[in-house]
N, C-alpha and C positions, 0 to 999 in steps of 0.2 A: 436363538443364536447363543453360542457358548462364549465363555469369557475370552479365550484367545482371539476370537474374531472381533470382539468388542475392543480389545486392546489394540488389535491391528488397525481398526478403523481410526481410533483416536490418535494412535501413534503416527499414522500417515497424515492425518490432519495437522498434527503438531509440526511435522517435518515440512509440510507445504506452507504453513503459516510462518514458520521460521524463515523459509526461503523468501516469502513475500516481505517479511520484515526487512530483510537485507535490500530488497528492491525498493521498498519505500524509503529506506535511508538514502538511496541514490536519488529517488524522486525529490526528496527534500533538499538534497545538495544541489540538484539542478535548479529547483525553484529559487533557492537562495542565490545561486549564480545568475539566474535570470534577473532577480531583483538588483543585483550589483550592476549588471549591464544596463538596466533601465535607469538606474540612478546615476551611474557614472559614465554612461556612453559605452560604446563597444560595438555598436553598429548592428545593422540588419543581419549580416552574415553570421555573427556570433549568436545572436538571438535565435536565428533560424536553426542553427546546429543544436542549440539547447532545447528548442521545441521538438526537434526530431528525436533527440535522445529521450526526452520525456515521453513522447509517443511510443517509442520502442519499449521503454520500461512499463508503460501502461498496458501495452499489448502482451508483454510477458506475464504481468500480473493477471490479466484476463485469461490467458491460457491456463495458468495455474488454477484459477477459480473454476474454469470450465472443467478441468480435469478432476477436481475434488468435489464437484457438485453432487455426484451420486453418493460419495462418502458422507458429505455433510447432511444430505437428506436422510441417509441411513442412520447416522449418529443421532439426529434429532428424534428419530423414532425409538431408538433403543436407549437413549440417555437415562430415562427414569429407571429402566431395568438394570442399568449398569451401576449398581451400588456396591459391587465388590471393592474392597479397599484399594487394590492396585489400579483398577479401572477408574475409580473415583479420584484417586490422586492424579491420574493422567487427565481426567476431565477438568480438574482444578487448574492444572498447568495450561490446558487448552484455553480455559476461560481467562486466565491472566494474560496469555498471549494475545487473545482477541481484544481484551481491554487495552493492552499496549498498542495494538494496531489501530484501534479506534482513536486513541489519543494522538498517535502519529499522523493519522489522516487528518485529524482536526488541525494540527499544526500546519500541515501542508496546505490545507484549505485557506487558513489565515494568511499564509505567505502568498498564495495565489491571489487572494483578494487584494493584498497590498500591491502585488505586481500589477493587477488590473487598474487600481487607483493611480499608481505611478505612471502607467502608460497613458491613461486618460488625462492626467493633470499636466503632462509635459508636452506641449505642442511642438517644441523644438525636437524632442526625441521622437515624437510621433511622426514628424516629417522625415526625420533621418531614417526611421525604421520602415517608412512606407515604400 
């Protein structure tokens, strides 16, 4: 594979993961808002809307992941051969972006754990939300 194709692969991956990063920002905002509803009330309807929004965002992320799966597999095969300076710079950008996404997902997981604990520990809200 020649260098422009390698650049194209990593550039497309970067674009896709940048889009995912924006979606994960929204997922985090929704999770925080869910936490506020669980702590302060807000009712079943509000929580249901937030859960629907979170599902929509997850589906969008899933579609992006499905769409870039072939690129990701291709990139994994050619990565070691992609040692040209520009391609290597792009690969480093991609690595940083993936690290940032992993951290963001970790934060979201912690918020979701907190939301689960909040839901389980509050029988009044549990009844209200049931």
